[in-house]
N, C-alpha and C positions, 0 to 999 in steps of 0.2 A: 504493500500500500504506500509506503514511504517513497519507494523508488518511483512508483507511478506518479505521485505528486510532483516529484522532482522533474520527471520527464514532461509533465504537463506545463510546469513553470518554465522549463527551458523552451518548450514549443511556443508558449505565449511570448516569451522574451524575444525569441527568434522572429516571430511574426511582427512584433513591435519594431525590432531593428530593421527587418525587411521593409516594413511600411515606411519607416523613417527614411531609409535609404532610397526607396522608390520616390518619396516626396522630394528628396534632395535632387535625385536625378531628373525628375520631372521639372523642377524649378530651374535646374542648371541648363537643361537641354531644350525643353519644350515650352517655356513661358516667354512672353514678350520681353525682349531686351533692347528695344529701341527707345530713343529719347529725343525725338524731334517732332515738330508739329506738322510739317508738310507731308504729303502722301508718299513721296520718295526722296531719297538722298543719293546723289552721285558720289562714288568713291573712285579715285584715280590712283592705282597702284603702279609704281615705277618698276622697270625691269631690275632684277637683282635685289628687290626689297626683302628685308627680314621680317619675322613675325612682329618684332617691336615696331618696325616701320609701319606695318599694317595697323597695329594697335594705335599708333599715334594718329593715323588717319581716321580711325573709327571712334576714338575716345570721346569726341564731342557729341556723338550720336548714340552712345550706349548708356544704359542704366548701370550695368555692372561690367566693367572692363575685365576684372579678374575672372568672372564666370566665363566670359568669352575666351580668354586665354586658356583656361582649363579645358574647355570643350575642343578648342582648336588643336591643342596638343594631343588629346585623346583620339581625335579623328585623323591625326597625322598631317594636318594642314600646314604645320610649320615647315615640313619637308617638301611641300608641293605648291608653293606660292606662285601664282601666275600674275603677270602684269596685265593691265588693261583698265577699262572703264566698267564699273559695276554699279548696279542700281539696287540699293537697299530699300525695301518697302516698310512703311510704318507698321508696327505690330509683329515683325519677324522675330522668331526665336533664334538662339545661337546656332542651332542645327541648320536652319534655313539660311542664315547669314553666311555660314561657312560654305554651304552647298552653292550659294550664289557666287561667292568669291572664287570658288573652285572651278566653275564651269559656265558662267554666264557673262562672258565679256560682251558688252553691248556696244555696237558701232555708234559713232558720232557723226553729225553732219558737218563736214569740213567745207568751208566756202572761202572764196577769194574773188575780188574784182580785178579790174585792169591794174596790172603792176608794170612799172617801167622796166625793171631789170630782174634778173634771177635773184639778186641780193634782196630786193624788196619782197619778192615772192617767198623766199626762204624765211624771212622775218615774220611775214604774215602767217604762214603755215605753222611755224614753230609756236605761235600763240595758241594753237589748237590741238597739237598732238605732242607726244612725248619727245620726239626727236628735236634737238635744238637747231638753230639756224645754221651753225657751222656744219653739222652733220648733213643737213639738207643741201646746203650749197656745194659741199664736197661731192655729194652724189650727183647733183645736177651738172656739175662742171668736170666730172671725171673724164679724162682724156680718152680712156678706154671706151666709155659710154658714147662720147661724142663721135669717136671714130667709127664705132659700130653702127651709129645712126647716120653717119656721113653728114654731119652738120657742124657749124661753128657754134660757139656759146650763144651768140646773138640770134642765130637762126633757130636754136633749140627752144627759144621762147614759144615756138608754135605748139609744142607738146602740152603746154599748160593753158588750157582754155578756161577762162573765168566762168565759174558755175558753182553749184553746190553738189558735193559728192559724199558718199558714205564710206567712211574709213574706220578701222579700229584705232583707238587712241594710241596704242603702243606700236603703231606703224613706224618702221625705221626710215631713214632718209632714202635708201635704195628702193625700199618697197613703195614709198610714195612716188618716186620718180618712175618706176616701172609701171605702176598702175595708171599714172597719168598718160604714159605712152599708149597703154592699152585703150584708155578712154579716147585718146586722140584718134586712133584708128577706127574706133567705133563711131566717132563723130563723122569721120570722112567715109560715110556709107556710099553705096553705089549711086544714089541720087545726087549727092553733093559732088562726087567725083565727075559724074556726067556733066554737071553744070560747069565745073571748072574746065573740063575738056572743051566744052562748047565755046568758052571764052579764050581757048588756046593758052590756058594758064595751068601751072601745077598748083597743088594745094598750098605749098609754101608761098608761091607768088600771090595767091589769093589772100593769104593771111598777112603778107607784107603790105599789100594794098589796103586790106581791112584795118591794119594798125594805123595807117595814115588817115583813113576815113574817120576812124574813131577819134583821133587827135584833132581833126578838123572841126567836128561838130559833136556836141553832147546831146543833140536832139535826135533821138532814135528814129523818129519819123522822117527826118531829113537825110539820113544816111544813104538810102538807095539813090537819091538824086545826086548827092555828092559823088557816090561811087560811079554813077553814070557819066559824070564829067571826066573823071580820071580814065575810065575805060574808053571814052571817045578820044582822049588825047593819046592813049597807048595805041589805039587802032590807027591813028593818023601819024604816029611816030613823033608826036610832040612831047617834049619834056613835061613831067608832071608839075614841076615848079610848086611844090608843096612846102609851105613854111615850116610845118612840124618836122620835116626831114632835116632842114637847116638847123633848127634848134637842137635836134638830137645830135647832129654831126658836131656842133659846137660843144655840147656837153660831153660827148664821147671823147673828143680831142682833149678837153681839159680835165676829164674824169670828175667833173663837178656836176652832179645830177640834182643837187639840193637847191642851188640858186636858181630861182625862176627867171625865165626869159620871156617877157610879155610882148616884145616887139622885135621883129627881124629888120635889120638895117641893110641898105644896099651893099655895103662893104662885106656883109656876112655871106652874101650870095656867091662870093668868089672862093669860099673855103673849099679846098680840094679834098673831098671825101666821097667815097662810093655811096654814101647815104644822102649826099646833097643832090636832090633831084632838079636843082637849077643848073647843075653842071653835067649830070649824067642822065641819059635816056633810060626809061624803063623803071621797074620797081627796084627798091634797094635790095642788096644781097641778104639782108636779115630783117628782123622786125624791129621797128623803133619803139614799139610798146607791145603790150599783150592785148590783142583784140578780143572782145567778147563775142558771143554768138550772134548778137544783133548786127554787129559790124561785118562779120564774116558772111552772114546771109544777105546783108545789104549788097555786097559785091556780087555774090552768086545770083541775086535776084534784082540787079540794078535797074533803075528806071531808064527806060529808053527815051532819049531826047536828043537835041542837037546842041546843047550847051557845051562850051569848052572852057568857061571861066566861072569863077564865083568869088565874091568878096563879102566880108562880114557886113551885116546890115545894122547900122547904128540905131535905126528906128525900131528894130525888133531884136533886142539883145539875144544872142545865142543862135540866131538864124542868119541866112546868107541871101545875097542877091545874085542871081545867075545871069550870065550873058553869053550870047552866041558870037559876038564880035569883040575884037580887042578894044575898039573905040568905046563901046558900051561898057566894057569891063573897066577901062581906065577911069571912066566917070564914076562908077561904083566904088572903085578903089580909092579915088581921090576923096570922095565923101567920107569914107571910113578913116582915111589918114587925117583929114581935118578934125574929125571927132576925137581921134586918138591924141592929137596935138592939144585939143581943148582939155582933155583929161590929164594932160601933162605926163603921158606915159612915154618915156624916152628909151627904155630898155626892157 
């Protein structure tokens, strides 16, 4: 009888201990351990991060950091930390948080607009993914890459079409570059290539001209008309005589791309550069800027007309006056020059 009582007592104690342990495990693993008011919280884990690095990222958003560490170690997460962008949902328990960090790297929307140079692009992209600007620029200007693509650094701007793209946050510089080349080839589908061929231009020539069109007018609706002017000049063998190419040539020669040049002077037109379309016929050998989709499609779908000239319209800022004859253009240009002088814009 005595032994029976002891066994019963031991069983009860065991059940109590088991119940207490179960409650502890349940609290540790399966109860809400988030501490933020929004529905979700993004966590960015860098490549090579330790468990402590992850904890430092999560600490502001957890109720009990020590509980998370305990479960992370028990589940072996400390030995399999993956970099990336992870989204923690409000109300998640430690088990769900760790499973999310382990296998649910969520892509981000990476976007960039028109950039003048690869250096500018690298800086813009580095603000959005893990790779820094130096890693990105090194990948984009790799001589091995440029040789394999048979392009110069300036011509390689064509691969980076301003838009919004889906990328993993932990994308490397080379991965970014290679995916942009893939997007470039997808952009130049059969339809666009056929339109370029109809213009007797290569995709790169189209983009070089599109870069000029974009620099000439910020008005998207005016770009097909401006593109039509340049295509008319190309067809007639007339120099493009585009001021943005002179500005680029001057900046490229001085390597000063930060000082704005608001006015092109007559003496600037003599600068000997393959990018100076007052001196050389045809489109420049590379891109003077990064054209967006609207500018590229403006060239491919240019307006058909007889205009050969255009000048900024002082009465309608941002727009231009178009002319079929040089005499008419000179009158338009004179009106704009008078306006510029009144504004005291000398450079």
